[in-house]
PABALUM-224694 format. One record per residue (C-alpha): x, z, y. Coordinates in steps of 0.5 Angstrom, whole numbers, plus 2048, in hexadecimal, padded with zeros to 3 digits. Last residue first. Example, Ala and Ser with C-alpha at 12.3 -4.5 7.8 and 13.67 -1.06 7.14 Angstrom:
81B80E7FE 8198107F7 
REM end
This chain:
7E3808788 7DF80878E 7DC801790 7DE7FF797 7D980179D 7DE8057A1 7E38007A1 7DE7FA7A3 7DB7FF7A8 7E18017AC 7E27FA7B0 7DB7F97B1 7DA8007B3 7E08007B8 7DC7FA7BB 7D67FE7BC 7DA8047BF 7DD7FF7C4 7D67FB7C6 7D38027C7 7D98047CB 7D87FE7CF 7D17FF7D0 7D18067D3 7D680B7D3 7D38117CF 7CC8137D1 7C880C7D0 7CC8087CD 7CF80D7C8 7C880F7C7 7C68087C5 7CC8077C0 7CA80E7BD 7C380D7BC 7C58067B9 7CA8097B4 7C580E7B2 7C98147B0 7C98187AA 7CB81F7AB 7CD8237A4 7C982679F 7C38257A3 7C38237AA 7C081D7AD 7C38197B3 7C48177BA 7BE81B7BC 7BA81B7C3 7B78207C8 7BD8207CC 7BF8277C9 7BF8237C2 7C481E7C5 7C88237C8 7C98277C1 7CA8207BD 7CF81E7C3 7D38257C2 7D38247BA 7D681D7BC 7DB8217C1 7DD8267BB 7DE8207B6 7E381D7BB 7E28177BF 7E48107BE 7DD80D7BE 7DD80A7B7 7E280F7B4 7DD8157B7 7D78117B4 7DB8117AD 7DD8187AD 7D681A7AF 7D38167A9 7D080F7AB 7C980C7AA 7C78057AB 7CE8027A9 7CC7FC7A5 7CB80079E 7C68057A2 7C28007A5 7C17FC79E 7BF80279B 7BA8047A0 7B67FD79F 7B07FD7A3 7B47FB7A9 7B77F57A7 7B47F07AC 7B47F67B1 7BB7F77B0 7BD7EF7B1 7B87F07B8 7BC7F67BA 7C37F27B9 7C07EC7BD 7BE7F17C2 7C57F47C3 7C87ED7C3 7C37EB7C9 7C57F17CD 7CD7EF7CC 7CB7E87CE 7C87EA7D4 7CD7EF7D6 7D27EA7D5 7CE7E57D9 7CD7EA7DF 7C67E97E1 7C37EF7DD 7BD7EF7D9 
REM end
C-alpha cells in the first residue's frame, strides 16, 4: 500500500473492482456484457493506440509469459489483463486509470443493442 492518498484511493478502487468481479465470476455472460472482453479495435480505442500497436502488445505479453487474450476467429482481449499490462508495462497507474475511464466512456456506446 502507498502512503499517497491518491495512490491509496486508486488501489482501493482496483480492489473494489476485483471484489465485484469475484462476486460474479461464475457468470461469463455478465462479464462479457459489462466489458470483460474487447476486440482489438475496441482495445485500441480504449488505449488510444493503433490496432497494430495492440497486436504488438499481445505479442509482447506472450513473450513475457502472459496473455492479453485468446485468438479464435478474432482476438478476444481480457479487459482486466489489458489494464494490468498497461499498468505494468505501458505507463503505470496513470495510464491504467486513463484507459479504464475511456472504457467507461465508450462501453455504453458499444453495448447498445444493434438494430
